[in-house]
Biopython code that builds the backbone (N, CA, C, O; Angstrom):
import numpy as np
from Bio.PDB.StructureBuilder import StructureBuilder

atoms = [
    (1, "UNK", "N", (23.614, 33.947, 12.609)),
    (1, "UNK", "CA", (22.818, 33.939, 13.761)),
    (1, "UNK", "C", (21.618, 33.227, 13.800)),
    (1, "UNK", "O", (20.876, 33.244, 14.782)),
    (2, "UNK", "N", (21.359, 32.509, 12.623)),
    (2, "UNK", "CA", (20.207, 31.680, 12.377)),
    (2, "UNK", "C", (20.152, 30.422, 13.341)),
    (2, "UNK", "O", (19.095, 30.000, 13.811)),
    (3, "UNK", "N", (21.428, 29.851, 13.595)),
    (3, "UNK", "CA", (21.466, 28.643, 14.383)),
    (3, "UNK", "C", (21.206, 29.014, 15.802)),
    (3, "UNK", "O", (21.651, 30.042, 16.312)),
    (4, "UNK", "N", (20.359, 28.007, 16.512)),
    (4, "UNK", "CA", (20.309, 27.997, 17.952)),
    (4, "UNK", "C", (21.439, 27.818, 18.687)),
    (4, "UNK", "O", (21.525, 28.369, 19.785)),
    (5, "UNK", "N", (22.484, 27.016, 18.190)),
    (5, "UNK", "CA", (23.617, 26.755, 18.762)),
    (5, "UNK", "C", (24.457, 28.050, 18.942)),
    (5, "UNK", "O", (25.008, 28.318, 20.010)),
    (6, "UNK", "N", (24.526, 28.854, 17.813)),
    (6, "UNK", "CA", (25.168, 30.136, 17.997)),
    (6, "UNK", "C", (24.467, 31.108, 18.897)),
    (6, "UNK", "O", (25.209, 31.839, 19.552)),
    (7, "UNK", "N", (23.260, 31.243, 19.039)),
    (7, "UNK", "CA", (22.605, 32.075, 19.825)),
    (7, "UNK", "C", (22.746, 31.559, 21.304)),
    (7, "UNK", "O", (22.782, 32.390, 22.212)),
    (8, "UNK", "N", (22.816, 30.369, 21.545)),
    (8, "UNK", "CA", (23.112, 29.763, 22.834)),
    (8, "UNK", "C", (24.452, 30.034, 23.304)),
    (8, "UNK", "O", (24.678, 30.379, 24.464)),
    (9, "UNK", "N", (25.424, 29.869, 22.344)),
    (9, "UNK", "CA", (26.737, 30.202, 22.742)),
    (9, "UNK", "C", (27.059, 31.492, 23.108)),
    (9, "UNK", "O", (27.801, 31.702, 24.067)),
    (10, "UNK", "N", (26.488, 32.551, 22.317)),
    (10, "UNK", "CA", (26.580, 33.943, 22.690)),
    (10, "UNK", "C", (25.998, 34.308, 23.869)),
    (10, "UNK", "O", (26.668, 35.013, 24.624)),
    (11, "UNK", "N", (24.687, 33.919, 24.254)),
    (11, "UNK", "CA", (24.077, 34.192, 25.395)),
    (11, "UNK", "C", (24.768, 33.615, 26.579)),
    (11, "UNK", "O", (24.779, 34.213, 27.655)),
    (12, "UNK", "N", (25.400, 32.352, 26.383)),
    (12, "UNK", "CA", (26.169, 31.760, 27.423)),
    (12, "UNK", "C", (27.432, 32.635, 27.902)),
    (12, "UNK", "O", (27.711, 32.836, 29.084)),
    (13, "UNK", "N", (28.157, 33.127, 26.791)),
    (13, "UNK", "CA", (29.371, 33.737, 26.826)),
    (13, "UNK", "C", (29.038, 35.151, 27.670)),
    (13, "UNK", "O", (29.722, 35.521, 28.625)),
    (14, "UNK", "N", (28.036, 35.776, 27.227)),
    (14, "UNK", "CA", (27.582, 37.017, 27.928)),
    (14, "UNK", "C", (27.403, 36.840, 29.336)),
    (14, "UNK", "O", (27.985, 37.560, 30.147)),
    (15, "UNK", "N", (26.468, 35.730, 29.734)),
    (15, "UNK", "CA", (26.111, 35.354, 31.154)),
    (15, "UNK", "C", (27.576, 35.170, 31.837)),
    (15, "UNK", "O", (27.891, 35.812, 32.839)),
    (16, "UNK", "N", (28.382, 34.302, 31.251)),
    (16, "UNK", "CA", (29.630, 33.909, 31.880)),
    (16, "UNK", "C", (30.534, 35.137, 32.242)),
    (16, "UNK", "O", (31.074, 35.199, 33.347)),
    (17, "UNK", "N", (30.682, 36.075, 31.333)),
    (17, "UNK", "CA", (31.555, 37.194, 31.519)),
    (17, "UNK", "C", (30.956, 38.179, 32.571)),
    (17, "UNK", "O", (31.692, 38.812, 33.327)),
    (18, "UNK", "N", (29.472, 38.297, 32.598)),
    (18, "UNK", "CA", (28.839, 39.113, 33.757)),
    (18, "UNK", "C", (28.960, 38.456, 35.089)),
    (18, "UNK", "O", (28.964, 39.073, 36.155)),
    (19, "UNK", "N", (29.063, 37.069, 34.951)),
    (19, "UNK", "CA", (29.187, 36.342, 36.250)),
    (19, "UNK", "C", (30.470, 36.422, 36.857)),
    (19, "UNK", "O", (30.576, 36.497, 38.081)),
    (20, "UNK", "N", (31.536, 36.412, 36.033)),
    (20, "UNK", "CA", (32.885, 36.329, 36.527)),
    (20, "UNK", "C", (33.228, 37.884, 36.713)),
    (20, "UNK", "O", (33.667, 38.170, 37.828)),
    (21, "UNK", "N", (33.111, 38.810, 35.900)),
    (21, "UNK", "CA", (33.392, 40.221, 36.035)),
    (21, "UNK", "C", (32.114, 40.814, 36.506)),
    (21, "UNK", "O", (31.500, 41.433, 35.637)),
    (22, "UNK", "N", (31.577, 40.765, 37.683)),
    (22, "UNK", "CA", (30.324, 41.143, 38.173)),
    (22, "UNK", "C", (30.114, 42.736, 37.960)),
    (22, "UNK", "O", (30.898, 43.514, 38.504)),
    (23, "UNK", "N", (29.141, 43.167, 37.231)),
    (23, "UNK", "CA", (28.776, 44.548, 37.007)),
    (23, "UNK", "C", (27.844, 45.027, 38.155)),
    (23, "UNK", "O", (27.405, 44.220, 38.974)),
    (24, "UNK", "N", (27.552, 46.331, 38.203)),
    (24, "UNK", "CA", (27.023, 46.672, 39.169)),
    (24, "UNK", "C", (25.239, 46.270, 39.158)),
    (24, "UNK", "O", (24.495, 46.328, 40.136)),
    (25, "UNK", "N", (24.922, 45.926, 37.969)),
    (25, "UNK", "CA", (23.659, 45.384, 37.893)),
    (25, "UNK", "C", (23.481, 44.046, 38.441)),
    (25, "UNK", "O", (22.387, 43.743, 38.918)),
    (26, "UNK", "N", (24.471, 43.192, 38.423)),
    (26, "UNK", "CA", (24.471, 41.824, 38.971)),
    (26, "UNK", "C", (24.367, 42.011, 40.443)),
    (26, "UNK", "O", (23.573, 41.318, 41.079)),
    (27, "UNK", "N", (25.136, 42.924, 41.044)),
    (27, "UNK", "CA", (25.179, 43.181, 42.371)),
    (27, "UNK", "C", (24.028, 43.843, 43.022)),
    (27, "UNK", "O", (23.863, 43.723, 44.236)),
    (28, "UNK", "N", (23.201, 44.553, 42.265)),
    (28, "UNK", "CA", (21.937, 45.191, 42.628)),
    (28, "UNK", "C", (20.875, 44.096, 42.609)),
    (28, "UNK", "O", (19.996, 44.180, 43.467)),
    (29, "UNK", "N", (20.838, 43.102, 41.765)),
    (29, "UNK", "CA", (20.084, 41.929, 41.746)),
    (29, "UNK", "C", (20.379, 40.908, 42.762)),
    (29, "UNK", "O", (19.489, 40.127, 43.102)),
    (30, "UNK", "N", (21.607, 40.848, 43.295)),
    (30, "UNK", "CA", (22.178, 40.028, 44.243)),
    (30, "UNK", "C", (22.489, 38.650, 43.521)),
    (30, "UNK", "O", (22.310, 37.551, 44.045)),
    (31, "UNK", "N", (22.988, 38.870, 42.227)),
    (31, "UNK", "CA", (23.244, 37.599, 41.477)),
    (31, "UNK", "C", (24.950, 37.598, 41.557)),
    (31, "UNK", "O", (25.656, 37.869, 40.587)),
    (32, "UNK", "N", (25.397, 37.288, 42.722)),
    (32, "UNK", "CA", (26.732, 36.930, 42.907)),
    (32, "UNK", "C", (26.960, 35.521, 43.559)),
    (32, "UNK", "O", (25.995, 34.952, 44.070)),
    (33, "UNK", "N", (28.151, 34.962, 43.560)),
    (33, "UNK", "CA", (28.378, 33.675, 44.172)),
    (33, "UNK", "C", (28.206, 33.640, 45.720)),
    (33, "UNK", "O", (27.825, 32.648, 46.342)),
    (34, "UNK", "N", (28.557, 34.933, 46.306)),
    (34, "UNK", "CA", (28.455, 35.203, 47.788)),
    (34, "UNK", "C", (26.971, 35.177, 48.125)),
    (34, "UNK", "O", (26.605, 34.574, 49.135)),
    (35, "UNK", "N", (26.080, 35.808, 47.324)),
    (35, "UNK", "CA", (24.720, 35.872, 47.713)),
    (35, "UNK", "C", (24.009, 34.549, 47.530)),
    (35, "UNK", "O", (23.245, 34.078, 48.371)),
    (36, "UNK", "N", (24.345, 33.918, 46.243)),
    (36, "UNK", "CA", (23.747, 32.719, 46.102)),
    (36, "UNK", "C", (24.001, 31.590, 47.096)),
    (36, "UNK", "O", (23.188, 30.690, 47.310)),
    (37, "UNK", "N", (25.132, 31.699, 47.656)),
    (37, "UNK", "CA", (25.556, 30.717, 48.504)),
    (37, "UNK", "C", (25.506, 31.087, 49.893)),
    (37, "UNK", "O", (26.101, 30.352, 50.681)),
    (38, "UNK", "N", (24.821, 32.235, 50.388)),
    (38, "UNK", "CA", (24.886, 32.896, 51.628)),
    (38, "UNK", "C", (24.546, 31.923, 52.786)),
    (38, "UNK", "O", (25.145, 32.009, 53.858)),
    (39, "UNK", "N", (23.609, 31.022, 52.572)),
    (39, "UNK", "CA", (23.319, 29.945, 53.556)),
    (39, "UNK", "C", (24.327, 29.150, 53.981)),
    (39, "UNK", "O", (24.475, 28.947, 55.186)),
    (40, "UNK", "N", (25.203, 28.564, 52.991)),
    (40, "UNK", "CA", (26.218, 27.773, 53.258)),
    (40, "UNK", "C", (27.399, 28.530, 53.838)),
    (40, "UNK", "O", (28.127, 27.969, 54.657)),
    (41, "UNK", "N", (27.636, 29.847, 53.431)),
    (41, "UNK", "CA", (28.927, 30.344, 53.779)),
    (41, "UNK", "C", (28.731, 30.872, 55.272)),
    (41, "UNK", "O", (29.720, 30.855, 56.005)),
    (42, "UNK", "N", (27.551, 31.326, 55.751)),
    (42, "UNK", "CA", (27.543, 31.815, 57.179)),
    (42, "UNK", "C", (27.752, 33.240, 57.208)),
    (42, "UNK", "O", (27.570, 33.968, 56.232)),
    (43, "UNK", "N", (28.123, 33.612, 58.297)),
    (43, "UNK", "CA", (28.435, 34.947, 58.697)),
    (43, "UNK", "C", (29.925, 35.451, 58.686)),
    (43, "UNK", "O", (30.730, 34.834, 59.384)),
    (44, "UNK", "N", (30.285, 36.362, 58.058)),
    (44, "UNK", "CA", (31.561, 36.879, 58.097)),
    (44, "UNK", "C", (32.172, 37.412, 59.369)),
    (44, "UNK", "O", (33.372, 37.324, 59.629)),
    (45, "UNK", "N", (31.283, 37.958, 60.125)),
    (45, "UNK", "CA", (31.520, 38.384, 61.427)),
    (45, "UNK", "C", (31.781, 37.353, 62.463)),
    (45, "UNK", "O", (32.632, 37.546, 63.331)),
    (46, "UNK", "N", (30.980, 36.112, 62.394)),
    (46, "UNK", "CA", (31.163, 35.195, 63.296)),
    (46, "UNK", "C", (32.336, 34.287, 63.072)),
    (46, "UNK", "O", (32.947, 33.878, 64.059)),
    (47, "UNK", "N", (32.738, 33.903, 61.760)),
    (47, "UNK", "CA", (33.824, 33.136, 61.749)),
    (47, "UNK", "C", (34.671, 33.591, 60.333)),
    (47, "UNK", "O", (34.550, 33.027, 59.246)),
    (48, "UNK", "N", (35.495, 34.672, 60.606)),
    (48, "UNK", "CA", (36.143, 35.363, 59.404)),
    (48, "UNK", "C", (36.925, 34.441, 58.457)),
    (48, "UNK", "O", (36.781, 34.547, 57.239)),
    (49, "UNK", "N", (37.757, 33.532, 59.009)),
    (49, "UNK", "CA", (38.649, 32.729, 58.211)),
    (49, "UNK", "C", (37.868, 31.530, 57.450)),
    (49, "UNK", "O", (38.204, 31.160, 56.325)),
    (50, "UNK", "N", (36.790, 30.959, 58.177)),
    (50, "UNK", "CA", (36.206, 29.889, 57.514)),
    (50, "UNK", "C", (35.181, 30.367, 56.460)),
    (50, "UNK", "O", (34.848, 29.692, 55.485)),
    (51, "UNK", "N", (34.721, 31.584, 56.752)),
    (51, "UNK", "CA", (33.810, 32.219, 55.735)),
    (51, "UNK", "C", (34.605, 32.452, 54.555)),
    (51, "UNK", "O", (34.088, 32.113, 53.491)),
    (52, "UNK", "N", (35.868, 33.011, 54.523)),
    (52, "UNK", "CA", (36.639, 33.220, 53.414)),
    (52, "UNK", "C", (37.205, 32.040, 52.593)),
    (52, "UNK", "O", (37.516, 32.034, 51.402)),
    (53, "UNK", "N", (37.267, 31.065, 53.482)),
    (53, "UNK", "CA", (37.829, 29.702, 52.773)),
    (53, "UNK", "C", (36.480, 29.065, 51.976)),
    (53, "UNK", "O", (36.530, 28.475, 50.896)),
    (54, "UNK", "N", (35.354, 29.308, 52.711)),
    (54, "UNK", "CA", (34.137, 28.764, 52.072)),
    (54, "UNK", "C", (33.726, 29.545, 50.792)),
    (54, "UNK", "O", (33.300, 28.980, 49.784)),
    (55, "UNK", "N", (33.889, 30.908, 50.914)),
    (55, "UNK", "CA", (33.731, 31.863, 49.807)),
    (55, "UNK", "C", (34.733, 31.515, 48.621)),
    (55, "UNK", "O", (34.327, 31.432, 47.462)),
    (56, "UNK", "N", (35.891, 31.343, 48.926)),
    (56, "UNK", "CA", (36.819, 30.969, 47.743)),
    (56, "UNK", "C", (36.446, 29.589, 47.118)),
    (56, "UNK", "O", (36.473, 29.404, 45.901)),
    (57, "UNK", "N", (36.113, 28.678, 47.979)),
    (57, "UNK", "CA", (35.792, 27.382, 47.398)),
    (57, "UNK", "C", (34.318, 27.509, 46.521)),
    (57, "UNK", "O", (34.131, 26.944, 45.444)),
    (58, "UNK", "N", (33.562, 28.164, 47.052)),
    (58, "UNK", "CA", (32.162, 28.402, 46.402)),
    (58, "UNK", "C", (32.329, 29.270, 44.923)),
    (58, "UNK", "O", (31.740, 29.061, 43.863)),
    (59, "UNK", "N", (33.204, 30.168, 45.203)),
    (59, "UNK", "CA", (33.683, 31.040, 43.862)),
    (59, "UNK", "C", (34.424, 30.090, 42.825)),
    (59, "UNK", "O", (34.201, 30.168, 41.617)),
    (60, "UNK", "N", (35.243, 29.268, 43.333)),
    (60, "UNK", "CA", (35.854, 28.484, 42.289)),
    (60, "UNK", "C", (35.045, 27.508, 41.617)),
    (60, "UNK", "O", (35.123, 27.253, 40.415)),
    (61, "UNK", "N", (34.192, 26.921, 42.517)),
    (61, "UNK", "CA", (33.145, 25.880, 42.015)),
    (61, "UNK", "C", (32.164, 26.523, 41.108)),
    (61, "UNK", "O", (31.835, 25.935, 40.078)),
    (62, "UNK", "N", (31.666, 27.694, 41.411)),
    (62, "UNK", "CA", (30.610, 28.386, 40.640)),
    (62, "UNK", "C", (31.292, 28.731, 39.288)),
    (62, "UNK", "O", (30.653, 28.477, 38.267)),
    (63, "UNK", "N", (32.452, 29.251, 39.185)),
    (63, "UNK", "CA", (33.204, 29.672, 37.888)),
    (63, "UNK", "C", (33.549, 28.449, 37.167)),
    (63, "UNK", "O", (33.584, 28.457, 35.936)),
    (64, "UNK", "N", (33.818, 27.354, 37.876)),
    (64, "UNK", "CA", (34.332, 26.075, 37.151)),
    (64, "UNK", "C", (32.926, 25.520, 36.463)),
    (64, "UNK", "O", (33.012, 24.955, 35.373)),
    (65, "UNK", "N", (31.767, 25.664, 37.033)),
    (65, "UNK", "CA", (30.661, 25.054, 36.522)),
    (65, "UNK", "C", (30.122, 25.900, 35.318)),
    (65, "UNK", "O", (29.266, 25.450, 34.556)),
    (66, "UNK", "N", (30.645, 27.092, 35.192)),
    (66, "UNK", "CA", (30.370, 27.738, 33.963)),
    (66, "UNK", "C", (30.707, 27.336, 32.644)),
    (66, "UNK", "O", (30.109, 27.678, 31.624)),
    (67, "UNK", "N", (31.837, 26.487, 32.729)),
    (67, "UNK", "CA", (32.184, 25.690, 31.497)),
    (67, "UNK", "C", (31.137, 24.728, 31.118)),
    (67, "UNK", "O", (30.781, 24.573, 29.950)),
    (68, "UNK", "N", (30.624, 24.054, 32.163)),
    (68, "UNK", "CA", (29.723, 22.954, 31.856)),
    (68, "UNK", "C", (28.387, 23.392, 31.031)),
    (68, "UNK", "O", (27.737, 22.603, 30.344)),
    (69, "UNK", "N", (28.069, 24.806, 31.208)),
    (69, "UNK", "CA", (27.066, 25.383, 30.596)),
    (69, "UNK", "C", (27.112, 25.267, 29.010)),
    (69, "UNK", "O", (26.083, 25.123, 28.349)),
    (70, "UNK", "N", (28.353, 25.339, 28.461)),
    (70, "UNK", "CA", (28.452, 25.296, 27.119)),
    (70, "UNK", "C", (28.487, 23.757, 26.529)),
    (70, "UNK", "O", (28.270, 23.494, 25.346)),
    (71, "UNK", "N", (28.764, 22.882, 27.441)),
    (71, "UNK", "CA", (28.589, 21.522, 27.177)),
    (71, "UNK", "C", (27.507, 20.835, 26.991)),
    (71, "UNK", "O", (27.505, 19.645, 26.677)),
    (72, "UNK", "N", (26.280, 21.685, 27.209)),
    (72, "UNK", "CA", (24.986, 21.285, 27.085)),
    (72, "UNK", "C", (24.845, 21.091, 25.605)),
    (72, "UNK", "O", (25.409, 21.842, 24.809)),
    (73, "UNK", "N", (24.058, 20.038, 25.222)),
    (73, "UNK", "CA", (23.781, 20.051, 23.773)),
    (73, "UNK", "C", (22.664, 21.068, 23.391)),
    (73, "UNK", "O", (21.840, 21.353, 24.260)),
    (74, "UNK", "N", (22.587, 21.548, 22.346)),
    (74, "UNK", "CA", (21.702, 22.584, 21.923)),
    (74, "UNK", "C", (20.178, 21.810, 21.631)),
    (74, "UNK", "O", (19.114, 22.428, 21.687)),
    (75, "UNK", "N", (20.261, 20.677, 21.384)),
    (75, "UNK", "CA", (18.948, 19.953, 21.286)),
    (75, "UNK", "C", (18.165, 19.714, 22.577)),
    (75, "UNK", "O", (16.989, 19.348, 22.585)),
    (76, "UNK", "N", (18.905, 19.947, 23.675)),
    (76, "UNK", "CA", (18.188, 20.055, 25.075)),
    (76, "UNK", "C", (17.456, 21.222, 25.145)),
    (76, "UNK", "O", (16.535, 21.260, 25.960)),
    (77, "UNK", "N", (17.700, 22.255, 24.399)),
    (77, "UNK", "CA", (17.039, 23.519, 24.565)),
    (77, "UNK", "C", (15.584, 23.303, 23.995)),
    (77, "UNK", "O", (15.415, 22.473, 23.102)),
    (78, "UNK", "N", (14.556, 24.022, 24.486)),
    (78, "UNK", "CA", (13.265, 23.858, 23.898)),
    (78, "UNK", "C", (13.130, 24.565, 22.491)),
    (78, "UNK", "O", (13.601, 25.685, 22.292)),
    (79, "UNK", "N", (12.522, 23.912, 21.624)),
    (79, "UNK", "CA", (12.283, 24.339, 20.160)),
    (79, "UNK", "C", (13.371, 24.415, 19.281)),
    (79, "UNK", "O", (13.436, 25.150, 18.296)),
    (80, "UNK", "N", (14.393, 23.470, 19.753)),
    (80, "UNK", "CA", (15.625, 23.570, 18.668)),
    (80, "UNK", "C", (15.648, 22.375, 17.928)),
    (80, "UNK", "O", (16.443, 22.310, 16.991)),
    (81, "UNK", "N", (14.858, 21.337, 18.199)),
    (81, "UNK", "CA", (14.777, 20.249, 17.314)),
    (81, "UNK", "C", (15.859, 19.138, 17.774)),
    (81, "UNK", "O", (16.328, 19.047, 18.909)),
    (82, "UNK", "N", (16.147, 18.357, 16.732)),
    (82, "UNK", "CA", (17.413, 17.368, 16.924)),
    (82, "UNK", "C", (18.573, 17.725, 16.216)),
    (82, "UNK", "O", (18.445, 18.401, 15.195)),
    (83, "UNK", "N", (19.777, 17.346, 16.633)),
    (83, "UNK", "CA", (20.975, 17.574, 15.854)),
    (83, "UNK", "C", (21.158, 16.348, 14.948)),
    (83, "UNK", "O", (20.548, 15.290, 15.101)),
    (84, "UNK", "N", (22.024, 16.589, 14.028)),
    (84, "UNK", "CA", (22.411, 15.352, 13.119)),
    (84, "UNK", "C", (23.529, 14.782, 13.978)),
    (84, "UNK", "O", (24.341, 15.417, 14.650)),
    (85, "UNK", "N", (23.394, 13.163, 13.799)),
    (85, "UNK", "CA", (24.487, 12.626, 14.491)),
    (85, "UNK", "C", (25.749, 12.707, 13.907)),
    (85, "UNK", "O", (25.875, 12.751, 12.683)),
    (86, "UNK", "N", (26.785, 12.731, 14.748)),
    (86, "UNK", "CA", (28.169, 12.813, 13.923)),
    (86, "UNK", "C", (28.644, 11.398, 13.444)),
    (86, "UNK", "O", (28.208, 10.371, 13.963)),
    (87, "UNK", "N", (29.473, 11.398, 12.524)),
    (87, "UNK", "CA", (29.997, 10.286, 12.048)),
    (87, "UNK", "C", (30.756, 9.577, 12.980)),
    (87, "UNK", "O", (31.523, 10.237, 13.682)),
    (88, "UNK", "N", (30.694, 8.224, 13.150)),
    (88, "UNK", "CA", (31.507, 7.510, 14.232)),
    (88, "UNK", "C", (32.995, 7.284, 13.446)),
    (88, "UNK", "O", (33.248, 7.467, 12.255)),
    (89, "UNK", "N", (33.793, 6.871, 14.417)),
    (89, "UNK", "CA", (35.240, 6.797, 14.013)),
    (89, "UNK", "C", (35.341, 5.551, 12.850)),
    (89, "UNK", "O", (36.079, 5.562, 11.865)),
    (90, "UNK", "N", (34.450, 4.544, 13.220)),
    (90, "UNK", "CA", (34.288, 3.613, 12.096)),
    (90, "UNK", "C", (33.880, 3.943, 10.679)),
    (90, "UNK", "O", (34.333, 3.327, 9.714)),
    (91, "UNK", "N", (32.955, 4.997, 10.578)),
    (91, "UNK", "CA", (32.693, 5.406, 9.308)),
    (91, "UNK", "C", (33.704, 6.224, 8.686)),
    (91, "UNK", "O", (33.706, 6.322, 7.459)),
    (92, "UNK", "N", (34.609, 6.855, 9.425)),
    (92, "UNK", "CA", (35.741, 7.526, 8.703)),
    (92, "UNK", "C", (36.785, 6.552, 8.473)),
    (92, "UNK", "O", (37.652, 6.902, 7.673)),
    (93, "UNK", "N", (36.902, 5.333, 9.031)),
    (93, "UNK", "CA", (37.860, 4.473, 8.792)),
    (93, "UNK", "C", (37.363, 3.381, 7.688)),
    (93, "UNK", "O", (37.974, 2.320, 7.566)),
    (94, "UNK", "N", (36.334, 3.661, 6.966)),
    (94, "UNK", "CA", (35.697, 2.654, 6.019)),
    (94, "UNK", "C", (36.537, 2.142, 4.922)),
    (94, "UNK", "O", (36.418, 1.016, 4.439)),
    (95, "UNK", "N", (37.535, 3.181, 4.497)),
    (95, "UNK", "CA", (38.374, 2.738, 3.475)),
    (95, "UNK", "C", (39.650, 1.784, 3.974)),
    (95, "UNK", "O", (40.392, 1.159, 3.217)),
    (96, "UNK", "N", (39.716, 1.817, 5.230)),
    (96, "UNK", "CA", (40.861, 1.166, 5.941)),
    (96, "UNK", "C", (40.335, -0.239, 6.553)),
    (96, "UNK", "O", (41.103, -0.970, 7.179)),
    (97, "UNK", "N", (39.051, -0.552, 6.345)),
    (97, "UNK", "CA", (38.664, -1.792, 6.630)),
    (97, "UNK", "C", (37.952, -1.832, 8.142)),
    (97, "UNK", "O", (37.864, -0.857, 8.888)),
    (98, "UNK", "N", (37.559, -2.919, 8.370)),
    (98, "UNK", "CA", (37.045, -2.992, 9.984)),
    (98, "UNK", "C", (38.154, -3.234, 10.923)),
    (98, "UNK", "O", (39.126, -3.944, 10.663)),
    (99, "UNK", "N", (37.977, -2.670, 11.914)),
    (99, "UNK", "CA", (39.050, -2.934, 13.030)),
    (99, "UNK", "C", (38.418, -3.623, 14.182)),
    (99, "UNK", "O", (37.202, -3.813, 14.228)),
    (100, "UNK", "N", (39.198, -3.978, 15.064)),
    (100, "UNK", "CA", (38.681, -4.803, 16.349)),
    (100, "UNK", "C", (37.821, -3.901, 17.083)),
    (100, "UNK", "O", (36.873, -4.379, 17.706)),
    (101, "UNK", "N", (38.058, -2.507, 17.088)),
    (101, "UNK", "CA", (37.139, -1.717, 17.932)),
    (101, "UNK", "C", (35.962, -1.362, 17.382)),
    (101, "UNK", "O", (35.173, -0.707, 18.062)),
    (102, "UNK", "N", (35.627, -1.750, 15.996)),
    (102, "UNK", "CA", (34.451, -1.382, 15.349)),
    (102, "UNK", "C", (33.502, -2.665, 15.315)),
    (102, "UNK", "O", (33.909, -3.799, 15.062)),
    (103, "UNK", "N", (32.328, -2.367, 15.571)),
    (103, "UNK", "CA", (31.590, -3.686, 15.716)),
    (103, "UNK", "C", (30.574, -3.678, 14.593)),
    (103, "UNK", "O", (29.810, -4.632, 14.445)),
]
sb = StructureBuilder()
sb.init_structure("model")
sb.init_model(0)
sb.init_chain("A")
sb.init_seg("    ")
for serial, (resi, resn, name, xyz) in enumerate(atoms, 1):
    if name == "N":
        sb.init_residue(resn, " ", resi, " ")
    sb.init_atom(name, np.array(xyz, "f"), 0.0, 1.0, " ", f" {name:<3s}", serial, name[0])
structure = sb.get_structure()
């Protein structure tokens, strides 16, 4: 648990699970897809079918964007410093010699 990457991963996993399987606490704080997108969804009473089509699209988009949260590099978080650069494919092929794609 010393690494910031592990802490971020666990925090993101907890948030994602609570966002997908919405507990009562998230409902009481109005942290649901429907409440966050209520301005775009409109009223369920005025246009039932379009409301549910938009609600489905918003839920799909919101849940799909959760995966992008894990793709954020940990170095973009405040106080985590910089990461070590990964070895390039040319470095791992050093014994094979230079190839056309290595400059």
